N, CA, C and O atoms as CSV, one atom per row, in Angstrom:
chain,resi,resn,atom,element,x,y,z
A,1,MET,N,N,-21.074,-11.780,-16.741
A,1,MET,CA,C,-20.600,-12.877,-17.551
A,1,MET,C,C,-21.042,-14.190,-16.891
A,1,MET,O,O,-20.728,-14.440,-15.727
A,2,PRO,N,N,-21.757,-15.006,-17.624
A,2,PRO,CA,C,-22.218,-16.275,-17.049
A,2,PRO,C,C,-21.056,-17.241,-16.795
A,2,PRO,O,O,-20.077,-17.278,-17.539
A,3,ILE,N,N,-21.199,-18.005,-15.738
A,3,ILE,CA,C,-20.188,-19.013,-15.387
A,3,ILE,C,C,-20.678,-20.343,-15.935
A,3,ILE,O,O,-21.776,-20.798,-15.613
A,4,SER,N,N,-19.840,-20.965,-16.775
A,4,SER,CA,C,-20.305,-22.170,-17.468
A,4,SER,C,C,-19.585,-23.454,-17.079
A,4,SER,O,O,-19.950,-24.535,-17.542
A,5,ASN,N,N,-18.555,-23.341,-16.223
A,5,ASN,CA,C,-17.871,-24.571,-15.814
A,5,ASN,C,C,-17.194,-24.361,-14.460
A,5,ASN,O,O,-17.064,-23.229,-13.994
A,6,PRO,N,N,-16.766,-25.451,-13.837
A,6,PRO,CA,C,-16.149,-25.340,-12.504
A,6,PRO,C,C,-14.891,-24.464,-12.484
A,6,PRO,O,O,-14.645,-23.772,-11.496
A,7,GLN,N,N,-14.108,-24.482,-13.535
A,7,GLN,CA,C,-12.893,-23.657,-13.601
A,7,GLN,C,C,-13.250,-22.173,-13.524
A,7,GLN,O,O,-12.613,-21.412,-12.795
A,8,GLU,N,N,-14.263,-21.769,-14.273
A,8,GLU,CA,C,-14.692,-20.378,-14.247
A,8,GLU,C,C,-15.230,-20.000,-12.868
A,8,GLU,O,O,-15.001,-18.890,-12.388
A,9,MET,N,N,-15.943,-20.924,-12.241
A,9,MET,CA,C,-16.464,-20.682,-10.891
A,9,MET,C,C,-15.315,-20.496,-9.900
A,9,MET,O,O,-15.352,-19.601,-9.056
A,10,LEU,N,N,-14.303,-21.342,-10.009
A,10,LEU,CA,C,-13.146,-21.239,-9.123
A,10,LEU,C,C,-12.457,-19.891,-9.295
A,10,LEU,O,O,-12.155,-19.219,-8.309
A,11,VAL,N,N,-12.209,-19.498,-10.521
A,11,VAL,CA,C,-11.553,-18.212,-10.791
A,11,VAL,C,C,-12.404,-17.068,-10.238
A,11,VAL,O,O,-11.884,-16.149,-9.605
A,12,HIS,N,N,-13.694,-17.130,-10.479
A,12,HIS,CA,C,-14.606,-16.097,-9.985
A,12,HIS,C,C,-14.522,-15.976,-8.465
A,12,HIS,O,O,-14.377,-14.872,-7.941
A,13,GLU,N,N,-14.611,-17.087,-7.764
A,13,GLU,CA,C,-14.596,-17.082,-6.301
A,13,GLU,C,C,-13.249,-16.625,-5.749
A,13,GLU,O,O,-13.204,-15.867,-4.780
A,14,VAL,N,N,-12.159,-17.074,-6.348
A,14,VAL,CA,C,-10.831,-16.660,-5.876
A,14,VAL,C,C,-10.646,-15.158,-6.097
A,14,VAL,O,O,-10.058,-14.474,-5.259
A,15,CYS,N,N,-11.143,-14.652,-7.215
A,15,CYS,CA,C,-11.038,-13.207,-7.468
A,15,CYS,C,C,-11.879,-12.412,-6.478
A,15,CYS,O,O,-11.471,-11.327,-6.063
A,16,LEU,N,N,-13.038,-12.924,-6.091
A,16,LEU,CA,C,-13.844,-12.259,-5.061
A,16,LEU,C,C,-13.100,-12.229,-3.732
A,16,LEU,O,O,-13.087,-11.208,-3.044
A,17,ILE,N,N,-12.484,-13.343,-3.377
A,17,ILE,CA,C,-11.723,-13.402,-2.125
A,17,ILE,C,C,-10.536,-12.445,-2.191
A,17,ILE,O,O,-10.232,-11.761,-1.214
A,18,TYR,N,N,-9.871,-12.397,-3.337
A,18,TYR,CA,C,-8.749,-11.472,-3.512
A,18,TYR,C,C,-9.219,-10.031,-3.301
A,18,TYR,O,O,-8.575,-9.262,-2.587
A,19,ASP,N,N,-10.330,-9.673,-3.919
A,19,ASP,CA,C,-10.842,-8.313,-3.766
A,19,ASP,C,C,-11.187,-8.021,-2.312
A,19,ASP,O,O,-10.894,-6.939,-1.803
A,20,ALA,N,N,-11.809,-8.986,-1.649
A,20,ALA,CA,C,-12.163,-8.802,-0.234
A,20,ALA,C,C,-10.910,-8.558,0.600
A,20,ALA,O,O,-10.875,-7.630,1.408
A,21,GLU,N,N,-9.899,-9.370,0.413
A,21,GLU,CA,C,-8.656,-9.202,1.173
A,21,GLU,C,C,-8.033,-7.835,0.881
A,21,GLU,O,O,-7.520,-7.174,1.784
A,22,HIS,N,N,-8.081,-7.425,-0.368
A,22,HIS,CA,C,-7.509,-6.132,-0.748
A,22,HIS,C,C,-8.278,-4.987,-0.090
A,22,HIS,O,O,-7.673,-4.031,0.396
A,23,GLN,N,N,-9.601,-5.081,-0.073
A,23,GLN,CA,C,-10.406,-4.057,0.591
A,23,GLN,C,C,-10.147,-4.056,2.096
A,23,GLN,O,O,-10.052,-2.995,2.713
A,24,PHE,N,N,-10.032,-5.247,2.684
A,24,PHE,CA,C,-9.750,-5.340,4.118
A,24,PHE,C,C,-8.392,-4.725,4.436
A,24,PHE,O,O,-8.228,-4.068,5.464
A,25,LEU,N,N,-7.425,-4.939,3.557
A,25,LEU,CA,C,-6.094,-4.356,3.750
A,25,LEU,C,C,-6.185,-2.836,3.825
A,25,LEU,O,O,-5.613,-2.218,4.724
A,26,GLU,N,N,-6.899,-2.240,2.887
A,26,GLU,CA,C,-7.040,-0.784,2.893
A,26,GLU,C,C,-7.769,-0.310,4.153
A,26,GLU,O,O,-7.386,0.691,4.759
A,27,GLY,N,N,-8.819,-1.032,4.541
A,27,GLY,CA,C,-9.555,-0.666,5.744
A,27,GLY,C,C,-8.709,-0.780,6.999
A,27,GLY,O,O,-8.780,0.073,7.884
A,28,GLN,N,N,-7.901,-1.844,7.075
A,28,GLN,CA,C,-7.038,-2.036,8.238
A,28,GLN,C,C,-5.995,-0.931,8.324
A,28,GLN,O,O,-5.645,-0.487,9.417
A,29,GLN,N,N,-5.504,-0.491,7.186
A,29,GLN,CA,C,-4.521,0.587,7.188
A,29,GLN,C,C,-5.141,1.873,7.720
A,29,GLN,O,O,-4.500,2.611,8.469
A,30,GLU,N,N,-6.385,2.142,7.335
A,30,GLU,CA,C,-7.073,3.316,7.868
A,30,GLU,C,C,-7.280,3.179,9.368
A,30,GLU,O,O,-7.091,4.141,10.112
A,31,MET,N,N,-7.668,1.986,9.816
A,31,MET,CA,C,-7.891,1.764,11.244
A,31,MET,C,C,-6.603,1.948,12.038
A,31,MET,O,O,-6.611,2.545,13.114
A,32,ALA,N,N,-5.500,1.434,11.506
A,32,ALA,CA,C,-4.218,1.557,12.207
A,32,ALA,C,C,-3.806,3.023,12.327
A,32,ALA,O,O,-3.253,3.436,13.346
A,33,GLN,N,N,-4.076,3.799,11.293
A,33,GLN,CA,C,-3.739,5.226,11.335
A,33,GLN,C,C,-4.608,5.973,12.334
A,33,GLN,O,O,-4.172,6.959,12.928
A,34,SER,N,N,-5.841,5.501,12.519
A,34,SER,CA,C,-6.763,6.172,13.437
A,34,SER,C,C,-6.595,5.718,14.878
A,34,SER,O,O,-7.052,6.399,15.796
A,35,ALA,N,N,-5.947,4.580,15.088
A,35,ALA,CA,C,-5.835,4.022,16.438
A,35,ALA,C,C,-4.966,4.900,17.327
A,35,ALA,O,O,-3.921,5.396,16.905
A,36,THR,N,N,-5.412,5.083,18.557
A,36,THR,CA,C,-4.612,5.817,19.532
A,36,THR,C,C,-4.005,4.871,20.561
A,36,THR,O,O,-2.988,5.192,21.177
A,37,ASP,N,N,-4.613,3.724,20.748
A,37,ASP,CA,C,-4.087,2.717,21.666
A,37,ASP,C,C,-2.939,1.979,20.957
A,37,ASP,O,O,-3.138,1.399,19.889
A,38,LYS,N,N,-1.765,2.002,21.543
A,38,LYS,CA,C,-0.574,1.421,20.908
A,38,LYS,C,C,-0.685,-0.090,20.715
A,38,LYS,O,O,-0.209,-0.629,19.715
A,39,GLU,N,N,-1.313,-0.769,21.669
A,39,GLU,CA,C,-1.479,-2.222,21.536
A,39,GLU,C,C,-2.424,-2.545,20.371
A,39,GLU,O,O,-2.175,-3.474,19.603
A,40,LEU,N,N,-3.495,-1.780,20.249
A,40,LEU,CA,C,-4.424,-1.958,19.130
A,40,LEU,C,C,-3.719,-1.683,17.812
A,40,LEU,O,O,-3.846,-2.453,16.860
A,41,GLU,N,N,-2.983,-0.598,17.758
A,41,GLU,CA,C,-2.264,-0.252,16.529
A,41,GLU,C,C,-1.285,-1.355,16.151
A,41,GLU,O,O,-1.189,-1.729,14.982
A,42,SER,N,N,-0.562,-1.874,17.132
A,42,SER,CA,C,0.390,-2.951,16.879
A,42,SER,C,C,-0.310,-4.198,16.346
A,42,SER,O,O,0.166,-4.836,15.406
A,43,SER,N,N,-1.431,-4.533,16.948
A,43,SER,CA,C,-2.199,-5.702,16.492
A,43,SER,C,C,-2.700,-5.504,15.061
A,43,SER,O,O,-2.663,-6.427,14.248
A,44,LEU,N,N,-3.162,-4.305,14.766
A,44,LEU,CA,C,-3.632,-4.020,13.410
A,44,LEU,C,C,-2.482,-4.110,12.407
A,44,LEU,O,O,-2.649,-4.654,11.315
A,45,ARG,N,N,-1.333,-3.583,12.770
A,45,ARG,CA,C,-0.173,-3.639,11.857
A,45,ARG,C,C,0.254,-5.093,11.608
A,45,ARG,O,O,0.643,-5.450,10.496
A,46,GLU,N,N,0.179,-5.915,12.641
A,46,GLU,CA,C,0.492,-7.340,12.474
A,46,GLU,C,C,-0.520,-7.993,11.529
A,46,GLU,O,O,-0.153,-8.785,10.661
A,47,HIS,N,N,-1.770,-7.657,11.706
A,47,HIS,CA,C,-2.807,-8.221,10.848
A,47,HIS,C,C,-2.670,-7.720,9.411
A,47,HIS,O,O,-2.969,-8.453,8.469
A,48,ILE,N,N,-2.222,-6.484,9.241
A,48,ILE,CA,C,-1.980,-5.937,7.904
A,48,ILE,C,C,-0.948,-6.788,7.173
A,48,ILE,O,O,-1.119,-7.102,5.995
A,49,GLU,N,N,0.114,-7.158,7.865
A,49,GLU,CA,C,1.142,-7.996,7.235
A,49,GLU,C,C,0.581,-9.369,6.851
A,49,GLU,O,O,0.911,-9.903,5.792
A,50,GLN,N,N,-0.254,-9.926,7.700
A,50,GLN,CA,C,-0.888,-11.211,7.377
A,50,GLN,C,C,-1.798,-11.073,6.160
A,50,GLN,O,O,-1.829,-11.952,5.298
A,51,THR,N,N,-2.528,-9.981,6.092
A,51,THR,CA,C,-3.434,-9.758,4.966
A,51,THR,C,C,-2.644,-9.545,3.681
A,51,THR,O,O,-3.064,-10.002,2.617
A,52,ARG,N,N,-1.513,-8.861,3.762
A,52,ARG,CA,C,-0.656,-8.701,2.576
A,52,ARG,C,C,-0.203,-10.064,2.063
A,52,ARG,O,O,-0.179,-10.303,0.856
A,53,LEU,N,N,0.152,-10.948,2.978
A,53,LEU,CA,C,0.547,-12.301,2.589
A,53,LEU,C,C,-0.621,-13.020,1.916
A,53,LEU,O,O,-0.431,-13.704,0.910
A,54,HIS,N,N,-1.811,-12.871,2.458
A,54,HIS,CA,C,-2.995,-13.494,1.856
A,54,HIS,C,C,-3.192,-13.002,0.424
A,54,HIS,O,O,-3.460,-13.800,-0.475
A,55,THR,N,N,-3.060,-11.687,0.208
A,55,THR,CA,C,-3.268,-11.159,-1.140
A,55,THR,C,C,-2.198,-11.674,-2.100
A,55,THR,O,O,-2.501,-11.979,-3.253
A,56,ARG,N,N,-0.956,-11.773,-1.641
A,56,ARG,CA,C,0.103,-12.312,-2.510
A,56,ARG,C,C,-0.176,-13.767,-2.854
A,56,ARG,O,O,0.015,-14.182,-3.997
A,57,ASN,N,N,-0.625,-14.545,-1.874
A,57,ASN,CA,C,-0.944,-15.955,-2.131
A,57,ASN,C,C,-2.092,-16.080,-3.131
A,57,ASN,O,O,-2.050,-16.920,-4.030
A,58,LEU,N,N,-3.108,-15.248,-2.973
A,58,LEU,CA,C,-4.241,-15.292,-3.899
A,58,LEU,C,C,-3.831,-14.845,-5.300
A,58,LEU,O,O,-4.314,-15.399,-6.288
A,59,GLU,N,N,-2.952,-13.859,-5.399
A,59,GLU,CA,C,-2.431,-13.443,-6.707
A,59,GLU,C,C,-1.740,-14.618,-7.393
A,59,GLU,O,O,-1.920,-14.839,-8.591
A,60,ALA,N,N,-0.954,-15.366,-6.633
A,60,ALA,CA,C,-0.249,-16.519,-7.196
A,60,ALA,C,C,-1.233,-17.588,-7.673
A,60,ALA,O,O,-1.035,-18.184,-8.731
A,61,VAL,N,N,-2.274,-17.828,-6.910
A,61,VAL,CA,C,-3.280,-18.819,-7.303
A,61,VAL,C,C,-3.952,-18.399,-8.602
A,61,VAL,O,O,-4.105,-19.207,-9.518
A,62,VAL,N,N,-4.353,-17.134,-8.681
A,62,VAL,CA,C,-5.032,-16.651,-9.886
A,62,VAL,C,C,-4.091,-16.738,-11.092
A,62,VAL,O,O,-4.515,-17.123,-12.182
A,63,GLU,N,N,-2.837,-16.386,-10.902
A,63,GLU,CA,C,-1.873,-16.485,-11.999
A,63,GLU,C,C,-1.710,-17.931,-12.451
A,63,GLU,O,O,-1.622,-18.198,-13.650
A,64,GLN,N,N,-1.671,-18.865,-11.505
A,64,GLN,CA,C,-1.568,-20.279,-11.859
A,64,GLN,C,C,-2.796,-20.748,-12.633
A,64,GLN,O,O,-2.719,-21.696,-13.415
A,65,LEU,N,N,-3.905,-20.095,-12.417
A,65,LEU,CA,C,-5.125,-20.412,-13.155
A,65,LEU,C,C,-5.176,-19.688,-14.498
A,65,LEU,O,O,-6.136,-19.834,-15.254
A,66,GLY,N,N,-4.127,-18.902,-14.789
A,66,GLY,CA,C,-4.033,-18.211,-16.066
A,66,GLY,C,C,-4.902,-16.975,-16.176
A,66,GLY,O,O,-5.306,-16.602,-17.278
A,67,GLN,N,N,-5.196,-16.335,-15.062
A,67,GLN,CA,C,-6.066,-15.164,-15.052
A,67,GLN,C,C,-5.376,-13.992,-14.362
A,67,GLN,O,O,-4.250,-14.109,-13.878
A,68,GLN,N,N,-6.075,-12.863,-14.328
A,68,GLN,CA,C,-5.638,-11.684,-13.596
A,68,GLN,C,C,-6.559,-11.532,-12.386
A,68,GLN,O,O,-7.763,-11.759,-12.506
A,69,PRO,N,N,-6.018,-11.150,-11.217
A,69,PRO,CA,C,-6.846,-11.064,-10.010
A,69,PRO,C,C,-7.663,-9.767,-9.943
A,69,PRO,O,O,-7.621,-9.053,-8.941
A,70,GLN,N,N,-8.401,-9.471,-11.010
A,70,GLN,CA,C,-9.176,-8.242,-11.057
A,70,GLN,C,C,-10.527,-8.534,-11.680
A,70,GLN,O,O,-10.780,-9.637,-12.165
A,71,GLY,N,N,-11.374,-7.547,-11.661
A,71,GLY,CA,C,-12.642,-7.670,-12.352
A,71,GLY,C,C,-13.807,-8.084,-11.478
A,71,GLY,O,O,-14.953,-8.032,-11.924
A,72,GLN,N,N,-13.550,-8.492,-10.251
A,72,GLN,CA,C,-14.617,-8.872,-9.332
A,72,GLN,C,C,-14.589,-7.917,-8.155
A,72,GLN,O,O,-13.519,-7.538,-7.678
A,73,THR,N,N,-15.759,-7.531,-7.690
A,73,THR,CA,C,-15.849,-6.692,-6.497
A,73,THR,C,C,-16.668,-7.428,-5.460
A,73,THR,O,O,-17.795,-7.845,-5.730
A,74,SER,N,N,-16.111,-7.587,-4.290
A,74,SER,CA,C,-16.812,-8.229,-3.187
A,74,SER,C,C,-17.685,-7.191,-2.495
A,74,SER,O,O,-17.191,-6.344,-1.751
A,75,ALA,N,N,-18.983,-7.266,-2.748
A,75,ALA,CA,C,-19.916,-6.320,-2.138
A,75,ALA,C,C,-19.953,-6.498,-0.620
A,75,ALA,O,O,-20.146,-5.531,0.117
A,76,VAL,N,N,-19.769,-7.722,-0.162
A,76,VAL,CA,C,-19.769,-7.986,1.278
A,76,VAL,C,C,-18.601,-7.264,1.947
A,76,VAL,O,O,-18.783,-6.577,2.952
A,77,ALA,N,N,-17.408,-7.420,1.389
A,77,ALA,CA,C,-16.232,-6.746,1.948
A,77,ALA,C,C,-16.400,-5.239,1.865
A,77,ALA,O,O,-16.037,-4.520,2.795
A,78,GLN,N,N,-16.938,-4.766,0.773
A,78,GLN,CA,C,-17.149,-3.337,0.591
A,78,GLN,C,C,-18.068,-2.805,1.694
A,78,GLN,O,O,-17.826,-1.733,2.247
A,79,GLY,N,N,-19.121,-3.561,2.007
A,79,GLY,CA,C,-20.043,-3.156,3.060
A,79,GLY,C,C,-19.399,-3.149,4.433
A,79,GLY,O,O,-19.618,-2.228,5.220
A,80,LEU,N,N,-18.598,-4.178,4.727
A,80,LEU,CA,C,-17.928,-4.250,6.030
A,80,LEU,C,C,-16.942,-3.096,6.216
A,80,LEU,O,O,-16.891,-2.483,7.282
A,81,VAL,N,N,-16.175,-2.811,5.194
A,81,VAL,CA,C,-15.201,-1.719,5.282
A,81,VAL,C,C,-15.929,-0.385,5.417
A,81,VAL,O,O,-15.513,0.474,6.195
A,82,SER,N,N,-17.001,-0.213,4.671
A,82,SER,CA,C,-17.781,1.014,4.758
A,82,SER,C,C,-18.369,1.205,6.156
A,82,SER,O,O,-18.351,2.314,6.691
A,83,GLU,N,N,-18.885,0.138,6.743
A,83,GLU,CA,C,-19.425,0.210,8.104
A,83,GLU,C,C,-18.342,0.582,9.109
A,83,GLU,O,O,-18.583,1.382,10.013
A,84,ALA,N,N,-17.164,0.013,8.958
A,84,ALA,CA,C,-16.058,0.332,9.866
A,84,ALA,C,C,-15.654,1.798,9.726
A,84,ALA,O,O,-15.413,2.480,10.722
A,85,GLN,N,N,-15.583,2.275,8.493
A,85,GLN,CA,C,-15.229,3.678,8.261
A,85,GLN,C,C,-16.274,4.605,8.890
A,85,GLN,O,O,-15.929,5.619,9.498
A,86,GLN,N,N,-17.534,4.251,8.739
A,86,GLN,CA,C,-18.603,5.056,9.318
A,86,GLN,C,C,-18.503,5.072,10.844
A,86,GLN,O,O,-18.694,6.116,11.469
A,87,SER,N,N,-18.207,3.928,11.438
A,87,SER,CA,C,-18.067,3.853,12.897
A,87,SER,C,C,-16.917,4.724,13.382
A,87,SER,O,O,-17.032,5.398,14.406
A,88,ILE,N,N,-15.818,4.711,12.655
A,88,ILE,CA,C,-14.665,5.546,13.015
A,88,ILE,C,C,-15.051,7.021,12.970
A,88,ILE,O,O,-14.706,7.792,13.866
A,89,GLU,N,N,-15.766,7.401,11.924
A,89,GLU,CA,C,-16.161,8.807,11.768
A,89,GLU,C,C,-17.159,9.248,12.835
A,89,GLU,O,O,-17.133,10.398,13.275
A,90,GLU,N,N,-18.037,8.339,13.252
A,90,GLU,CA,C,-19.093,8.687,14.204
A,90,GLU,C,C,-18.640,8.657,15.662
A,90,GLU,O,O,-19.350,9.155,16.536
A,91,ALA,N,N,-17.488,8.091,15.933
A,91,ALA,CA,C,-17.000,7.978,17.314
A,91,ALA,C,C,-16.767,9.374,17.884
A,91,ALA,O,O,-16.185,10.244,17.236
A,92,HIS,N,N,-17.239,9.560,19.115
A,92,HIS,CA,C,-17.127,10.871,19.750
A,92,HIS,C,C,-15.824,11.081,20.511
A,92,HIS,O,O,-15.491,12.203,20.891
A,93,ASN,N,N,-15.085,9.985,20.732
A,93,ASN,CA,C,-13.788,10.134,21.384
A,93,ASN,C,C,-12.886,8.964,21.006
A,93,ASN,O,O,-13.335,7.991,20.399
A,94,GLU,N,N,-11.631,9.067,21.365
A,94,GLU,CA,C,-10.636,8.059,20.984
A,94,GLU,C,C,-10.950,6.673,21.538
A,94,GLU,O,O,-10.776,5.675,20.840
A,95,ALA,N,N,-11.408,6.603,22.779
A,95,ALA,CA,C,-11.703,5.303,23.385
A,95,ALA,C,C,-12.809,4.585,22.635
A,95,ALA,O,O,-12.732,3.373,22.431
A,96,VAL,N,N,-13.824,5.308,22.226
A,96,VAL,CA,C,-14.931,4.706,21.474
A,96,VAL,C,C,-14.452,4.303,20.085
A,96,VAL,O,O,-14.800,3.226,19.601
A,97,ARG,N,N,-13.664,5.146,19.446
A,97,ARG,CA,C,-13.149,4.847,18.107
A,97,ARG,C,C,-12.254,3.611,18.153
A,97,ARG,O,O,-12.387,2.717,17.317
A,98,ASP,N,N,-11.353,3.556,19.117
A,98,ASP,CA,C,-10.462,2.395,19.219
A,98,ASP,C,C,-11.264,1.132,19.490
A,98,ASP,O,O,-10.689,0.050,19.609
C-alpha cells in the first residue's frame, strides 16, 4: 500500500516498531528460558518487562492515531531474532549459549 501523506508514514513506522518490539519480546522469552546463568536470566526477565511496557505504549500511540497495531512486519527484527535463535541452537554448551 503506497504511503501518500505524513500521517500514513507515521502509522507505518510506529507499526513497524511495534512489530519489532513484539518480536524482540518473544525472542527474549526464549532466551530467558534457555539461560542457565541466573544473573543473565534475571537481566533478561527485567528487559522482558521493559519491552512489554514498550509494546503497551506503542499500542496506545497507534490507537490514538485511529489504527490497529498490526499489518506490518519488521524484517530487521525478524532477522535479529532468527540469528539469536540460530546461535542458541548451535551452541555446544551452556556457557557458549549464555
